C-alpha positions in Angstrom: -0.1 -0.3 0.2 1.6 3.4 -1.0 0.5 6.4 1.5 -0.8 9.3 -0.3 1.7 12.1 -0.7 0.7 15.1 0.9 -0.1 18.6 -1.0 2.4 20.4 0.3 4.9 18.2 -1.2 3.6 19.4 -4.5 4.0 22.5 -3.6 7.8 22.4 -2.8 8.3 20.5 -6.1 6.7 23.0 -8.2 8.6 25.9 -6.1 11.9 24.6 -7.2 10.8 23.7 -10.3 9.8 27.0 -11.1 12.5 28.7 -9.3 14.8 26.2 -11.5 12.6 27.1 -14.9 13.1 30.5 -14.2 17.0 30.5 -13.7 17.2 29.0 -16.4 15.3 31.0 -18.7 16.9 34.4 -17.1 20.0 32.6 -17.6 19.4 31.5 -21.7 18.0 35.0 -21.9 21.5 36.7 -20.4 23.8 34.4 -22.6 22.3 34.4 -25.6 24.4 36.4 -28.6 23.2 39.1 -30.0 24.3 41.9 -32.5 27.0 43.5 -29.8 28.9 41.6 -27.4 29.3 44.7 -25.1 25.4 44.5 -23.4 26.0 40.5 -22.5 27.8 41.2 -19.7 25.6 43.4 -18.1 22.5 41.7 -19.2 24.3 38.5 -17.3 24.8 40.4 -14.6 21.4 41.1 -14.0 19.7 37.7 -14.6 22.2 36.7 -12.3 21.0 38.9 -9.7 17.5 38.1 -10.6 18.0 34.9 -10.0 19.7 35.1 -7.1 16.9 37.2 -5.9 14.3 34.2 -7.3 16.4 31.4 -5.1 16.3 33.3 -2.4 12.6 33.9 -2.6 12.0 30.4 -2.7 14.4 29.3 0.0 12.4 31.4 2.4 9.2 29.8 1.1 10.6 26.3 1.3 12.1 26.2 4.9 8.9 25.8 6.7 8.1 23.2 4.7 11.6 21.3 5.0 11.0 21.1 8.6 7.9 19.6 8.8 8.9 17.1 6.2 11.7 16.2 8.3 9.4 15.9 11.5 6.9 13.9 9.4 10.2 11.2 7.9 11.6 11.2 12.0 7.8 10.3 13.2 7.3 7.5 10.0 10.4 6.2 10.8 9.9 5.7 14.6 6.6 4.4 13.8 7.9 1.7 11.0 10.3 0.9 13.4 7.6 0.2 16.2 5.4 -1.7 13.9 8.6 -4.0 12.7 9.4 -4.4 16.5 6.2 -5.8 17.3 5.4 -8.1 14.6 9.2 -9.9 15.2 7.7 -10.3 19.1 4.4 -11.7 17.8 5.9 -14.2 15.6 8.6 -14.8 18.5 5.5 -15.4 20.9 3.6 -17.7 18.3 6.9 -19.7 17.8 7.4 -20.5 21.8 3.8 -21.4 22.6 2.1 -18.3 23.1 3.5 -17.7 26.4 2.6 -14.8 28.3 0.6 -11.8 27.1 0.3 -10.8 23.3 2.7 -8.1 22.3 1.6 -4.7 21.8 2.4 -1.7 20.3 4.8 0.6 23.1 2.4 3.2 24.5 3.2 6.6 23.0 2.9 5.1 19.9 -0.5 3.9 20.5 -1.5 7.6 21.8 0.0 8.7 18.4 -2.3 6.1 16.7 -5.3 7.1 18.5 -5.4 4.1 20.3 -4.3 5.3 23.6 -7.0 3.5 25.4 -5.4 0.0 24.6 -2.2 1.5 26.2 -4.5 2.4 29.6 -6.5 -0.4 29.6 -6.1 -3.3 31.7 -5.7 -6.5 29.3 -7.6 -9.2 31.5 -10.8 -6.5 31.3 -12.8 -5.4 28.4 -11.0 -2.5 26.6 -12.2 1.0 27.0 -14.3 2.2 23.9 -12.6 5.3 22.8 -14.1 8.9 23.7 -16.5 10.7 20.9 -14.4 13.9 19.9 -16.5 16.5 20.1 
């Protein structure tokens, strides 16, 4: 199952691609040959300054999204590690004759998944149903 890509990832990719396209167009305009060679240096300097300005604006817009992406990646790795560890524990529990309690995910992961009532529940009684959010 492939997870759905968040919308902000498309914005980041679009911003980077747009900045690259603008930079490429400006460099092309600045470096193409004209009737005289005298104005090329000035046009290249102008295009270079504009490219730096556009790149700085794109970087300023992308920086908060980059931080959020790093947070999402870190949490994703933590979730994946917890699921892999639980699956390994379940396999070992089954192979050893199902002795002891059924392995469960760590309590912080259960809370992040919205299953905190399993973390707080006594395993010898009925689980507490989730609270209705209003």
